[in-house]
C-alpha positions in Angstrom: -23.1 2.9 3.7 -20.2 0.3 2.8 -17.1 2.1 1.7 -14.2 0.1 0.3 -10.3 0.9 0.4 -7.7 -0.4 -1.8 -4.0 0.7 -1.3 -0.6 -0.8 -0.1 2.5 -1.9 -0.5 3.9 0.8 1.8 2.8 2.8 5.1 2.7 6.1 2.9 -0.6 4.4 0.8 -2.0 2.6 3.8 -2.1 4.8 6.7 -3.8 7.6 4.5 -7.0 4.8 4.1 -6.7 3.8 7.4 -6.9 7.2 8.9 -9.8 8.4 6.5 -11.5 4.9 7.1 -11.5 5.7 11.0 -12.9 9.4 10.4 -15.7 7.7 8.2 -16.7 5.2 11.6 -16.5 7.8 13.6 -18.9 10.2 11.5 -21.2 6.6 10.8 -20.5 4.2 13.4 -22.9 1.7 11.8 -21.5 2.1 8.2 -20.0 -1.2 6.7 -16.1 -0.5 5.8 -13.7 -2.8 4.2 -10.2 -3.0 2.9 -8.6 -4.8 0.0 -5.1 -5.0 -0.1 -2.0 -7.5 -0.7 -2.4 -10.9 0.8 0.4 -11.0 3.1 1.4 -7.7 2.2 2.1 -4.9 5.4 -1.7 -3.8 4.8 -3.5 -7.1 5.9 -1.8 -6.9 9.5 -2.6 -2.5 9.6 -6.2 -3.3 9.1 -6.2 -5.7 11.2 -5.0 -4.0 13.8 -7.4 -0.8 12.8 -10.1 -3.9 13.2 -11.5 -3.4 9.7 -12.5 -6.4 7.4 -9.8 -7.2 5.0 -9.8 -9.4 1.7 -6.4 -10.3 0.1 -5.4 -10.4 -3.6 -2.0 -11.9 -4.8 -0.7 -8.8 -7.0 2.7 -7.5 -8.1 4.4 -5.0 -9.3 6.1 -4.5 -12.4 10.3 -4.1 -12.0 11.4 -0.9 -13.9 15.2 -2.1 -14.2 15.3 -5.1 -16.9 17.2 -8.1 -15.5 17.2 -11.4 -16.2 15.7 -12.1 -12.6 13.5 -8.8 -13.0 11.9 -10.5 -16.4 10.7 -13.6 -14.7 9.3 -11.1 -12.1 7.7 -9.2 -14.5 6.2 -12.4 -16.5 4.8 -13.4 -13.1 3.6 -9.9 -12.3 1.7 -10.3 -15.3 -0.3 -13.6 -14.3 -0.9 -12.2 -10.9 -2.6 -9.1 -13.0 -5.3 -11.5 -14.2 -5.4 -13.2 -11.8 -6.3 -10.4 -9.2 -8.2 -8.5 -11.7 -10.9 -12.0 -11.4 -10.4 -12.2 -7.9 -11.2 -7.9 -7.6 -14.3 -8.4 -9.6 -15.5 -11.2 -7.8 -14.9 -9.7 -4.4 -16.5 -6.3 -5.2 -19.7 -8.2 -6.7 -19.8 -10.6 -3.1 -19.4 -7.2 -1.0 -21.2 -4.6 -3.2 -19.3 -1.5 -1.8 -21.2 2.1 -2.7 -18.0 3.8 -3.0 -14.7 2.0 -3.4 -11.4 4.8 -2.6 -7.9 3.9 -3.7 -4.9 5.4 -2.2 -2.0 4.1 -4.3 0.3 0.8 -4.9 -0.1 -1.3 -7.6 -2.9 -3.2 -5.1 -5.3 -0.4 -6.1 -4.9 -0.8 -9.8 -7.1 -3.8 -10.1 -9.6 -3.1 -7.6 -10.6 0.3 -8.7 -10.3 -0.8 -13.0 -13.3 -3.4 -12.0 -15.1 -1.1 -10.0 -15.1 1.4 -12.7 -16.4 -1.3 -15.1 -19.0 -2.4 -12.6 -20.5 1.2 -12.0 -19.4 1.3 -8.9 -18.3 4.7 -7.8 -15.0 5.5 -7.5 -12.3 7.9 -6.2 -8.7 7.9 -6.0 -6.1 9.6 -3.6 -2.3 10.2 -4.6 -0.2 11.6 -1.8 3.0 12.6 -3.6 3.6 15.6 -5.6 4.9 13.5 -8.5 1.9 11.2 -8.9 2.4 7.3 -9.1 2.3 5.0 -12.5 -0.7 3.4 -10.7 -2.6 6.5 -10.3 -1.6 7.6 -14.0 -3.2 4.9 -14.9 -6.6 5.1 -13.0 -7.1 8.9 -13.5 -9.1 8.2 -16.5 -11.5 6.1 -14.9 -12.2 6.9 -11.6 -15.1 9.6 -10.9 -13.2 11.5 -8.2 -10.1 12.5 -8.1 -8.0 13.8 -5.0 -4.5 15.2 -4.5 -2.4 15.8 -1.7 -0.6 18.1 -3.4 -1.4 21.3 -6.3 2.0 20.2 -7.4 0.6 16.9 -9.0 -1.5 18.6 -10.9 0.2 19.7 -14.4 1.4 15.3 -14.2 -1.9 14.1 -14.9 -4.0 13.7 -17.8 -7.3 15.1 -15.9 -10.8 14.9 -16.9 -12.0 17.6 -14.5 -10.8 19.5 -12.0 -9.1 17.1 -9.3 -9.7 18.3 -5.3 -7.1 19.1 -2.9 -7.2 17.8 0.0 -3.6 17.1 1.5 -3.0 14.0 3.1 -4.4 12.5 6.5 -2.1 12.8 9.6 -3.3 11.2 12.8 -4.5 13.0 15.5 -0.9 12.7 18.0 0.7 15.1 15.6 -1.3 17.9 16.5 -2.6 17.2 20.3 0.5 18.8 22.2 2.7 22.0 22.2 6.4 22.2 21.9 6.5 23.0 25.8 4.4 20.2 27.2 6.0 17.7 24.7 9.4 18.5 26.1 7.7 18.2 30.0 6.4 15.0 29.5 9.7 13.9 27.8 11.8 15.4 30.5 14.0 17.2 28.1 16.0 20.3 29.1 15.1 23.8 27.7 17.3 23.9 25.2 16.8 23.1 21.1 15.8 19.8 20.0 17.3 18.5 16.6 15.1 15.3 15.9 16.4 12.9 13.1 15.1 9.5 11.7 15.8 7.7 8.3 12.8 6.0 8.6 11.8 2.3 10.2 14.2 0.4 8.5 16.4 3.3 8.7 19.1 4.9 5.9 22.9 4.6 6.0 24.1 7.5 4.7 21.3 9.8 7.2 23.0 7.6 10.0 26.4 8.3 8.8 26.1 12.3 8.9 23.9 12.1 12.0 27.3 10.3 13.7 29.6 13.4 12.6 26.9 15.9 13.5 26.7 14.6 16.8 30.3 13.8 17.1 30.9 17.3 16.4 28.6 18.9 18.4 27.4 16.6 21.6 29.6 18.3 24.2 28.3 22.2 23.2 25.9 20.8 25.8 23.4 23.2 23.8 21.5 20.7 22.1 19.3 17.9 22.6 19.7 15.1 19.9 17.0 12.7 19.5 18.3 10.3 16.5 16.3 6.9 15.7 19.1 4.5 13.4 16.1 2.0 12.3 16.1 -1.1 13.7 19.0 -3.1 11.9 21.6 0.1 12.6 21.2 0.8 16.4 24.2 -1.1 17.4 26.3 -0.3 15.2 25.7 3.3 15.6 26.1 3.1 19.2 29.5 1.4 18.8 30.9 4.0 16.4 29.7 7.0 18.8 31.8 4.7 22.1 34.8 4.4 19.4 34.6 8.3 18.7 34.5 9.1 22.3 30.8 10.5 22.6 28.8 9.5 26.0 26.0 7.6 24.8 24.5 8.1 28.4 25.0 12.0 28.1 21.6 13.7 29.2 21.4 15.5 25.4 21.5 12.4 23.5 18.8 10.2 23.1 19.4 7.6 20.7 16.9 4.8 19.8 16.2 2.0 17.0 12.8 3.1 16.7 10.2 5.9 17.4 7.3 5.1 18.6 5.9 8.4 20.1 6.7 10.4 17.0 3.8 13.0 17.4 5.7 13.7 20.7 8.3 13.8 19.9 7.8 15.5 16.8 6.0 18.0 18.7 9.2 18.8 21.4 11.5 19.6 18.3 13.0 22.0 17.1 14.2 20.9 14.0 13.9 18.0 12.1 16.2 15.8 9.6 14.1 12.9 7.8 13.7 11.9 4.4 11.1 13.3 2.5 7.6 10.9 2.0 4.4 12.3 1.5 2.8 11.5 4.9 6.5 12.8 6.9 5.3 16.1 5.2 2.2 16.3 6.1 3.1 16.0 9.9 5.7 18.1 9.6 3.4 21.1 7.8 0.9 20.2 11.0 3.4 20.5 13.3 4.8 23.6 11.9 8.3 22.4 12.1 11.4 23.3 10.4 13.3 20.5 8.7 16.2 19.4 6.6 15.2 17.1 3.9 16.9 14.6 2.8 15.2 12.5 -0.2 15.9 8.7 -0.9 16.4 8.6 -4.7 15.6 4.7 -4.7 11.9 5.3 -5.1 9.3 5.2 -8.2 10.2 8.6 -10.1 12.2 9.9 -7.6 8.7 11.4 -6.3 10.7 12.0 -2.7 12.8 14.8 -4.2 9.7 16.8 -5.9 7.9 16.5 -2.6 10.7 18.1 -0.6 11.1 20.6 -3.1 7.3 21.4 -2.8 8.6 22.4 1.2 11.8 24.1 0.1 9.6 26.7 -2.2 7.3 27.3 0.6 10.5 28.2 2.8 9.7 25.3 5.3 12.7 23.3 4.4 16.1 22.9 3.4 16.9 19.8 0.9 20.2 18.1 1.0 20.3 15.4 -1.7 21.5 12.0 -0.6 24.7 12.4 -3.5 25.4 15.6 -1.6 25.3 14.5 2.2 28.0 14.1 4.1 28.6 15.0 8.2 30.3 18.4 7.2 27.2 19.4 5.1 24.5 18.3 7.3 26.8 20.2 10.1 26.8 23.5 8.4 22.8 23.5 7.4 21.9 22.4 11.0 24.5 25.2 12.5 22.9 27.8 10.3 19.6 27.1 11.6 19.3 25.7 15.2 20.3 28.7 17.4 18.8 31.6 14.4 15.5 32.3 16.3 14.3 34.0 13.7 14.7 31.6 10.7 13.4 28.8 13.1 10.1 30.5 13.8 10.0 31.8 10.0 10.5 28.1 8.9 8.0 26.6 11.0 4.9 29.4 10.5 5.9 28.2 6.5 5.6 25.0 7.1 2.4 25.2 9.3 1.1 28.0 6.1 1.7 24.7 4.1 -0.3 22.1 6.0 -3.9 21.4 5.0 -4.9 19.9 8.5 -8.5 18.9 7.9 -7.6 16.5 5.1 -9.5 13.6 6.4 -12.8 15.9 6.4 -11.9 17.0 3.1 -11.5 13.1 1.9 -14.6 12.7 3.7 -16.7 14.9 2.1 -15.5 13.4 -1.2 -16.4 10.2 -0.7 -19.9 11.4 0.7 -20.6 13.2 -2.2 -20.1 10.3 -4.6 -22.4 7.7 -1.9 -25.5 10.5 -2.1 -24.8 10.7 -6.0 -24.8 6.8 -6.8 
C-alpha cells in the first residue's frame, strides 16, 4: 500500500497530514508513505523530521490584493502553476501511489488535479470552518471530501455527502490530566491562564496581555504563562520591568516559544489564543475554556469563522482584533477565571465539541479508497 500526502504552506496544513501519515504507518508498518510539498517550504523540514519521503515542486500562491508588485508575483505564480502541474504528473507516474490525500494549501492543487486525471483515488481534508480556495477548486474532482467542521459543508459545491472527521491532534494533548501537568511543571494550586499568539507572536495579543499581567500579577491568585513569539520576547520583558512588574515572580512564566504545548494546555484553566483550526481542535480535545482572538490577516477571514464555531458551542469567548485592548481582555478574563461553574461548563462544552478519533476517521476513509481502487 502506497499513500501519498500533499499539502503545505502553514503548519495547519502540514501537521494534519503528518499526524495521519504516522497513524497509517502504525497500522501498516510495511506501507510506503510519501509527501509532495513546496520545495524549500516548511513542509520539507517537517516531513524530513517525521522520516517520510519528500518530493518537492516549485509552486506559488496567487496574491488577492492587486498591486504592481503582486501583479508580477501572480505572473510568476501562473508560470509556476504550469511547471508544477507537469512536475506533479511526472512524480505521480513515477511513484504510482494507491491513494493521494490533500490537506490544503496551494501546493496540494496541482498534485490532486493530476492524480484525478490519472485515475488515482483522491481525497481532500479541509481543516477550517471556511474552506480555502484550493479546497473549493478540488472538491468537484476528488473521490472523497473530509471536513473537520460541519460548518464548512454549506460553503462547498459538493457532489456527494462529505465525511466529518475533525482535525487530527497529537497524542500529547490528551496524555495528561490538569493536576498531573501542574505537578510536573511545579505550578502552585491556583488558576493558570495560558496565552500565546502563535510561533511568531502577535503584537496586539502581546500588548493586551502586558496590560492583563500588569493589572493582575500582584493579586497572586493567577499563574500567567505567556509565549511572546520569537521576536517579541526581549521587548515584552523590558516593558514589564518598566511597569514595575517582577518578571521573576513565581506566578509569572514568560517564554518566547512553548515547546511543551500539550503539557501547558493540560495545566491551563483558561487559554487565550488565535483561532487556527488545529489550535481549536487541541482546545476541544483538552476540554479547555478559551478566549479567542482570530487573526484578521488570513484568507477569507477563516479564523473568525473557526472561532465562532466554538463560541456557538458555549466553549469560548471571541474578541476580534479590532476590539482588542488591555481593558477588554481584563474584563473577559475576570468574568471567567474565578467563576468555577462557568469554567467547568465551558470546558465541558469544549470537550463535547471534540472529535478525538479524527486520525482514525481519516484513516478509515483512506482505506475505503484503497480497497475500492
